[in-house]
C-alpha positions, 0 to 999 in steps of 0.5 A: 615387519609381518606381523601375526596377532593374538589376542581377545579382550579390550585390553588386547583390542587396544594393542591392536588399534596401534598396531594397525596405526603403525607401519607394520603389516598385521597379516592376520589375527588369532583370537577365542571362538566366539562365546555366548553373551547377554540374557539371549546368550548369542554367540558374541565376537571378541573386541579383537575380532570385532576390530579385525574385521573392521579393518579387513584383517583375516581371523583365525579362531582355532579351539587350540594351537596343539594340532598340526593342522592349526600350526601348518596354517599359522606357518602358511602366514610367514610371521616374522614376529607374533604379538600376543596380548591376553589371547587365552590360549597356551602356545606350544613350542611349535607355535613358538618356534615358527615366527622368525623373531619369535612371539612377544607377549604384552602382560598387565603386570610388572614382571615377575610380580603376577604371573597368570590371568588377573594381574590387574585386580590382583596387584589392587587387592594386594595394595601393590604401590605400583603396576605396570606392562611388561613386554617379554619374549614368550617361552613355554612356561606361564608368563616366564620368559626374558623381560624385554621392556617395562612401563610402570604406574602407581597404583593410588588409594582411588584405583580400581581393577577398572580404572587401573585396566584402562591406564595399561591398556593405554601404556601398553600399546607403545611398549609394544611398538617400542619392543618391536623397534628394539627387536628389528634393530637388534637392540633389545636384551631380555633380562631372565625373571626372578622365578622366587618373586613371582605370584600366580594371579588367579582368575576372578569368580563370583564366589570370591567376590562375596564379602566375609565380614570377618576379614579386616576393612583394609582388605575388604576395601581394596577387594571392592576397588579390585572387583569393580566393575567385575565381579563386583563384591556382594553381600546380602541384607534382609536375605536379599542380595546386595552389590557394593560398588564403592566403600572407605575404611572407617572406624568402629566396632561391632559384630562382623557385618553389623551396621553401626552408623548409617548416614548421608556419608555412607552405611559404616559396617563392622568388619573383623578389624576397624569398619568399613563404610559402603558409599555405593551400593545396588539393591536387587532389581534397582540401579547402582545408587550412592548410599546417600540417594537410599538413605533418603529413600530407604532408610528403614532397610539400614537400621543400626543393629542389622547384620549384613551377611547372613 
């Protein structure tokens, strides 16, 4: 089958790898324009672009697919199917109508639970019992199309945004290949989504990762896991930024943000309800360390009664 692939981050690159290893003909790859990254702010190609170039696949990076010339360029490729994974651009109806079998999308949520940009992290943050990948037929709405195939996985109490991302990135490609076979054979029938069950997974930002110690500890523990490895939860200690990379629920009461215990097992901080034991931190100019190492060397910074977030 002649397939055009559209995607940008590492999650999408894992899907492209599977398609490149399949019998299908990947005639072109669409990805976001190169973005500045790193300290030097040099333009960096996306993981999808890097992979496509390694395999000699033509790469197209239009800033939008709404322009008639961009749509004509896609139509000239004569794709039978377009596979879209975390592309980052809206596909107008004119694009959706070009491939003979339409466009399908691999979305990292058990739709319609989480639509939008950050379904993986929002599932962890909300305390969902499971997540998964839904392969759907695309339509003009945001993640609203008929569902073709679902695969699911439990979310454990140890899962982070990063660990769940990696697991779904391994599950999604096989689901897409299975869906393509079903479409080719005409055996897949789409299931309409129940819009009343949908939630919008807002894009992550660093401001949202600032810890509000007046919130219940159970919410903050999930937030710490959801926002690792990015944007990473943070607070302040003695007026300096401190990143919180791992935490556990604990018992105790005090002023929100107050250190109520410190030992090699962790730094226990009072919250709006219960307490949070911080087990891995990163101080300014330092590397991420287990709290046991910080307690040995910087004990004076973590005195009981000190308040974080001031």
